[in-house]
N, C-alpha and C positions, 0 to 999 in steps of 0.2 A: 813785116812783123806778124804776118799772119801765122796762126797756129801757136803762137807763144802766149802762155797764160799771163794775164795782167795781175800784178801783185797789188793787193789793196791793203792798206794799213788797217789794223783793228780799230773798230769804232768803240770809243769809250761809252760804256753804258752808265747811266746814273744809278747809283745804288738805291734800291727800293727800301723804303722804311718798313720796319716790322709792324704788323697790324697791332693795334692796341686793344687789349682786352680789359674789361672792367668787371670786377667781381661784385656780384649783387647777392648778398646773403639771402637765403630763402629758409623758411622754417622747415625743420625736418618732420616729415609726416610718417609715422609708423604704419605699416600695412595692417589691415584688419586680419586677425587669424582666420584661417579657413576651416579650422576644427576647434572644438572645445575639449581640452584634455579632461578625462575623467579617471579617477582612481577607484576601481571597483574592488570589492572584497573578492578575493580569489577563493574558489571552491577547492576543497581538498581533492587532490588528484587521485584517481582510482587506477590501479594497474590494469593493463589491457587484458592480461591473463594471469592466472595463478599457476606457477610451475608445479608440476606433479613429478614425483619420483618415477624414473623409468624402469625401476626394478621391482620385483615383488618379494616381499620378505617371507622367509620360510616360517613355518610354525614353531621352530625351535627358539628357545629364549636367547637373549643376548649373552648370558653367562655360558650357555652351551656353545655358542658360536665362538666366544673368546677362548674357551677351553680347547676347542678344535684347532683354533689358530695357534695357541700355545703348543699344542701337541705337534702340529706340523713344523713349527719353528724349532722345537726340541729335536725332532727327527732330523731336520736339516742341519742343525748344529752338530749333532753326533755323526752324521754322514760326512760332513766336511772335515771333522776332526779325524775320523777314521781314514780319510784320504790324505792325511798329513798336513792339514791346515793348522796354522798357529791360532792362538786365542785372538790375537789382534787382526789377523786376516779374516777370520770368521766374523768377528764383530763388524769389521768394515763392510764385508760383503752383504751381511744381513741387516746392517744399519741398527745394531743393538749394542748396548754397552758391553765392554770386555768382561765386566763383573757378571753379567747375565750368562755369557758363554762359559765362564769358569763355574758358575753355580750349576748349570745344566750338566756339564761334563762331570763335575764332582758328585752330584746327586746320582748320576748314572752308575758311576763306579761303586758308590756306597750301596745302592740297591742291588747291584750285581754281586757284591761280596757277601751278602746275607744268604 
């Protein structure tokens, strides 16, 4: 019987009992704060820089500038109308009310008929 393994029956192990733990209450100790909170009065925040306009205003007054703008708009309305644009199309293109387009065109024909 040489070379044949010998079978051994399993050895029964005695179950080990669970270790017993005993709870011993301890007082809870809060840690000391590492900093003292302070509420300071905040200073008014000042802007880092003051924005400046990047354009230079011309010496003409605002009403003169508005009049020039109205003149350009009137010419634009009349040009578009002379090229076959409808009141609605012109108003939409120039972002003005249809009543403004009508007024400009009507006043042009009234001044032309005199």
